[in-house]
C-alpha positions in Angstrom: -23.1 16.9 -34.2 -23.8 19.9 -36.4 -24.6 22.0 -33.3 -21.3 21.0 -31.7 -19.4 21.7 -34.9 -20.9 25.1 -35.2 -20.2 25.9 -31.6 -16.6 24.7 -31.9 -15.9 26.7 -35.0 -17.4 29.8 -33.5 -15.3 29.6 -30.4 -12.1 28.7 -32.4 -12.7 31.6 -34.8 -13.1 34.0 -31.9 -9.8 32.7 -30.4 -8.0 33.3 -33.7 -9.5 36.8 -33.9 -8.2 37.7 -30.4 -4.7 36.3 -31.2 -4.7 38.3 -34.5 -5.6 41.4 -32.5 -2.8 40.8 -30.1 -0.2 40.2 -32.9 -1.4 43.0 -35.1 0.9 45.7 -33.7 3.8 43.5 -34.8 2.4 42.7 -38.2 0.9 46.0 -39.3 4.2 47.5 -40.5 4.5 45.0 -43.2 2.3 45.1 -46.4 1.7 41.3 -46.7 2.0 39.9 -43.2 -1.5 40.7 -41.9 -3.1 39.1 -45.0 -0.9 36.1 -44.9 -1.6 35.6 -41.2 -5.4 35.6 -41.9 -4.9 33.2 -44.8 -3.0 30.8 -42.5 -5.5 31.1 -39.7 -8.4 30.4 -42.1 -6.6 27.3 -43.2 -6.1 26.2 -39.6 -9.7 26.8 -38.9 -10.6 24.4 -41.7 -8.1 21.7 -40.6 -10.6 19.5 -38.6 -12.8 19.3 -41.7 -10.0 18.8 -44.2 -8.4 16.0 -42.1 -11.7 14.1 -42.0 -12.2 14.6 -45.7 -8.7 13.3 -46.5 -9.2 10.4 -44.1 -12.5 9.4 -45.7 -10.9 9.7 -49.1 -8.1 7.2 -48.2 -5.3 9.7 -48.0 -4.1 8.5 -44.6 -0.6 9.9 -44.7 -1.8 13.4 -45.8 -4.5 13.3 -43.1 -1.9 12.5 -40.4 0.5 15.1 -41.6 -2.2 17.8 -41.7 -3.5 16.7 -38.3 -0.1 17.1 -36.7 0.3 20.6 -38.1 -3.2 21.7 -37.3 -3.4 20.3 -33.8 0.0 21.5 -32.9 -1.1 25.0 -34.1 -4.1 24.6 -31.9 -1.8 24.2 -28.8 0.2 27.3 -29.7 -3.0 29.2 -30.3 -4.4 28.2 -26.9 -1.3 29.5 -25.2 -1.3 32.7 -27.2 -5.1 33.2 -26.6 -4.6 32.8 -22.8 -1.9 35.5 -22.7 -3.6 37.9 -25.1 -6.9 37.6 -23.2 -5.1 39.0 -20.1 -3.5 41.7 -22.3 -6.9 42.6 -23.7 -8.5 42.9 -20.3 -5.7 45.1 -19.1 -5.9 47.2 -22.3 -9.7 47.8 -21.8 -9.2 48.7 -18.1 -6.4 51.1 -19.0 -8.5 52.8 -21.7 -11.4 53.1 -19.3 -9.2 54.6 -16.5 -7.5 57.0 -19.0 -10.9 58.5 -19.8 -11.2 59.3 -16.1 -7.9 61.1 -16.1 -5.5 58.3 -15.2 -2.4 57.7 -17.3 -2.8 55.0 -20.0 -1.0 51.9 -18.8 -1.8 49.7 -21.7 1.0 47.3 -22.7 -0.3 46.5 -26.1 2.3 47.2 -28.8 4.9 45.6 -31.0 7.2 44.8 -28.0 4.4 43.1 -26.1 3.4 41.1 -29.2 7.0 40.0 -29.8 7.5 38.9 -26.2 4.3 37.0 -26.2 5.2 35.2 -29.5 8.6 34.2 -28.1 7.1 33.0 -24.8 4.4 31.0 -26.6 6.9 29.4 -28.9 9.2 28.4 -26.0 6.3 27.1 -23.8 4.7 25.3 -26.8 8.0 23.5 -27.7 8.5 22.5 -24.1 4.9 21.3 -24.0 5.5 18.9 -27.0 8.4 17.5 -25.0 6.4 17.2 -21.8 3.8 15.2 -23.7 6.4 12.5 -24.1 7.7 12.7 -20.5 5.7 9.7 -19.2 5.7 9.6 -15.3 4.9 6.7 -13.0 2.8 7.9 -10.0 3.0 5.5 -7.1 0.3 5.2 -4.5 -0.1 2.8 -1.5 -3.5 2.1 0.1 -4.2 -0.2 3.0 -7.3 -2.4 3.1 -8.7 -5.1 5.4 -10.7 -6.6 2.5 -8.0 -8.6 0.7 -8.5 -12.3 1.2 -6.2 -14.3 3.5 -2.9 -15.1 1.9 -3.0 -12.0 -0.4 -0.6 -9.4 1.0 -0.9 -6.9 -1.8 -2.4 -6.2 -5.2 -0.5 -4.0 -7.7 -2.9 -2.1 -10.0 -1.6 -0.3 -13.1 -4.0 2.5 -14.2 -4.0 4.2 -17.6 -6.4 6.6 -19.1 -7.0 8.9 -22.1 -4.4 7.5 -24.5 -6.5 8.7 -27.5 -5.1 6.3 -30.0 -6.1 7.1 -33.5 -5.1 9.5 -36.2 -2.2 11.1 -34.4 -1.2 8.7 -31.7 -0.2 5.2 -32.9 2.8 2.9 -32.4 5.2 5.6 -31.5 2.9 6.7 -28.6 1.8 3.3 -27.4 5.1 1.4 -27.5 6.7 3.3 -24.6 3.5 2.9 -22.5 3.6 -0.8 -23.1 7.3 -1.0 -22.2 6.7 0.9 -18.9 3.7 -1.3 -18.0 5.8 -4.4 -18.6 8.6 -3.0 -16.4 6.1 -2.3 -13.5 4.8 -5.9 -13.6 1.3 -5.1 -12.2 -1.1 -7.8 -11.1 -3.9 -6.1 -13.0 -4.2 -3.4 -15.6 -7.1 -0.9 -15.6 -8.0 1.4 -18.5 -10.5 4.1 -17.5 -11.7 5.2 -20.9 -10.7 7.2 -24.0 -8.1 4.6 -25.0 -9.2 5.3 -28.6 -9.9 8.6 -30.1 -12.9 9.7 -32.1 -10.9 9.2 -35.3 -10.0 5.6 -34.7 -9.2 4.5 -38.3 -6.1 2.4 -39.1 -5.0 1.4 -35.6 -5.9 -2.4 -35.8 -2.1 -3.2 -35.7 -1.9 -1.7 -32.2 -3.8 -4.7 -30.8 -0.6 -6.8 -31.2 1.2 -4.4 -28.9 -1.5 -4.6 -26.2 -1.4 -8.4 -26.4 2.2 -8.3 -24.9 0.6 -7.2 -21.6 -0.9 -10.1 -19.7 -1.1 -9.4 -16.0 -2.0 -12.4 -13.9 -5.4 -10.9 -12.8 -6.2 -9.6 -16.3 -6.8 -6.2 -17.9 -10.1 -4.4 -17.8 -11.4 -1.3 -19.6 -14.5 0.9 -19.6 -16.1 2.9 -22.3 -15.2 6.6 -22.3 -16.9 9.3 -24.3 -14.4 9.0 -27.2 -15.1 5.3 -27.5 -18.7 6.3 -28.2 -17.7 9.1 -30.5 -15.5 6.6 -32.5 -18.5 4.2 -32.8 -19.4 1.7 -30.0 -18.9 -1.5 -32.0 -15.7 -0.4 -33.6 -14.2 0.6 -30.2 -15.4 -2.6 -28.6 -13.8 -4.7 -31.4 -10.5 -3.0 -30.9 -10.5 -3.3 -27.1 -11.5 -7.0 -27.2 -8.9 -7.8 -29.9 -6.3 -6.1 -27.6 -7.2 -8.5 -24.8 -9.2 -6.2 -22.6 -12.3 -7.3 -20.8 -14.7 -4.4 -21.3 -16.8 -4.0 -18.1 -20.1 -2.3 -19.1 -22.5 -1.5 -16.2 -21.7 -4.7 -14.4 -19.3 -6.3 -11.9 -16.7 -9.1 -12.2 -15.3 -11.3 -9.5 -11.5 -11.4 -10.2 -10.2 -14.7 -8.8 -11.9 -14.1 -5.5 -9.4 -11.3 -4.8 -11.3 -8.2 -5.7 -14.4 -7.1 -7.5 -14.2 -4.9 -10.6 -17.2 -2.8 -11.4 -17.3 -0.8 -14.6 -19.7 2.0 -15.7 -20.2 3.3 -19.2 -19.5 7.0 -19.8 -22.8 8.9 -20.1 -21.7 10.5 -23.4 -24.8 9.1 -25.1 -27.1 8.7 -22.2 -26.7 11.2 -19.4 -30.2 10.8 -18.0 -30.3 8.3 -15.3 -26.6 7.6 -15.3 -26.2 8.2 -11.6 -29.1 5.9 -10.8 -27.8 3.2 -13.1 -24.4 3.5 -11.4 -25.9 3.2 -7.9 -27.9 0.1 -8.9 -24.9 -1.6 -10.3 -22.9 -0.9 -7.2 -25.7 -2.1 -4.9 -25.8 -5.4 -6.9 -22.0 -5.9 -6.4 -21.6 -4.6 -2.9 -20.1 -7.1 -0.5 -17.1 -7.9 1.7 -14.7 -8.1 -1.2 -12.5 -5.1 -2.1 -14.5 -3.2 -4.8 -12.7 -1.3 -7.6 -14.9 1.0 -9.5 -13.8 2.0 -13.0 -15.5 5.1 -14.3 -14.3 7.6 -16.9 -15.3 10.8 -15.3 -14.0 11.7 -11.8 -17.4 12.3 -10.2 -19.2 10.5 -7.5 -22.2 10.8 -5.2 -22.2 10.1 -1.4 -24.5 7.2 -2.0 -22.2 5.5 -4.5 -19.0 6.3 -2.6 -20.3 4.2 0.3 -20.4 1.1 -2.0 -16.8 0.9 -3.4 -13.3 1.1 -2.0 -11.4 2.7 -4.9 -12.6 4.6 -8.0 -10.3 5.0 -10.9 -11.1 7.8 -13.4 -9.5 10.2 -16.0 -11.2 12.4 -18.6 -10.1 15.9 -17.3 -6.4 15.6 -18.3 -5.8 18.1 -15.5 -6.5 20.7 -18.2 -3.5 19.3 -20.3 -2.3 22.8 -21.1 -2.3 25.6 -18.5 -4.3 27.6 -17.7 -7.1 25.3 -18.8 -6.6 23.3 -15.6 -8.5 26.2 -13.9 -11.5 25.6 -16.3 -11.5 21.8 -15.9 -11.4 22.2 -12.2 -14.7 24.0 -12.2 -16.4 20.9 -13.5 -14.0 18.3 -12.0 -12.4 19.5 -8.8 -10.9 16.1 -8.2 -8.8 16.0 -11.3 -5.3 15.1 -10.3 -4.2 12.2 -8.1 -5.6 10.6 -5.0 -8.5 11.9 -3.0 -10.0 10.5 0.2 -13.7 10.4 0.2 -16.0 10.9 3.3 -17.1 7.3 3.1 -13.6 6.0 3.7 -13.2 5.1 0.0 -10.7 6.8 -2.3 -10.8 8.3 -5.8 -7.7 8.3 -8.0 -7.9 10.6 -11.1 -5.3 10.2 -13.8 -3.9 13.2 -15.7 -4.0 11.0 -18.7 -1.5 8.8 -20.5 -1.7 10.5 -23.9 -3.1 13.8 -25.3 -6.2 15.0 -27.0 -6.1 17.6 -29.7 -2.7 19.4 -29.4 0.1 16.9 -29.0 1.4 18.8 -26.0 1.1 19.1 -22.3 2.1 22.0 -20.1 2.5 21.4 -16.3 0.4 18.2 -16.7 2.7 15.4 -17.7 1.3 12.1 -18.8 1.2 9.3 -16.3 0.8 5.6 -15.5 -0.4 5.2 -11.9 0.8 2.1 -9.9 -1.5 1.7 -7.0 -0.6 -0.9 -4.4 -3.4 -2.1 -2.2 -1.8 -3.6 0.9 -3.4 -5.9 3.4 -3.7 -4.5 6.9 -1.5 -6.6 9.2 
């Protein structure tokens, strides 16, 4: 944890430094603005630690307020960093070419800083709206594995709600309402339903208990369930009415088989082998639904299930970070056919992590209809 914290603070400090460099042409004409900007940035760098200290001290309201300010700032900073990184690259190239006799085409200056600030402000405010713009993504798949007399199974899929310090009743209530409207046969939660800071969300279990699909609701452990504390996360999920499927399979009324795999956040070694063994133990003629937090697969495992439901990547959540997440998880948004004939569906996420904003990656509930082949 100390290594992760040191790495995070180092990267976050470097991002602040670059943004300050980009904004400096606009600030330097004022005596106090550069100093005030650095003081503000230093405070924002300390927010994660201050929030945790306030939370542990029992100052819940202050912790939530500071978290909203600090993590919203993080979103605006990410956007500014992305633009100023491009400005910085162009600036360095222009300086290099100017030394070779070419004209200096650098755009760095007060006008550029002002335009970037206005653009970031507009995009960030829009991103806070988009984070509340919950979409329903509808997918239809055909299968010859549904038992006789079952024409279709309606699967609602959610992921990455990150309920905790920031997201509580106001975030969960519209999700519950939409699920109730969709009337699925089964609800699947593919991890990170809770956040690492899980305190004070026990009352949310009552909201979850309003959702009772006829085939039940099932969840797996994502990395944030482990960060929050395995036992604490399991208690919340169980009290919310979820069956937590941990490295095993469950026969659901003879209609389909649900197989769940723990996220390898605490045990990456051997995770693929464990997944393969669990799938082999549950392989059969029944439609097999694999729930796994991360949208990754192997050819061996893909031959043993019909549909995998995953999340984790958030499709980057805020552009241009979707480019970075795609390097690790190329299957990060929507439905993908696999060579084995199976399918992978990856959710963009139903909530947000960190900044309470999304840019060109709106939150979603997926409604997947598995239809019997006539």
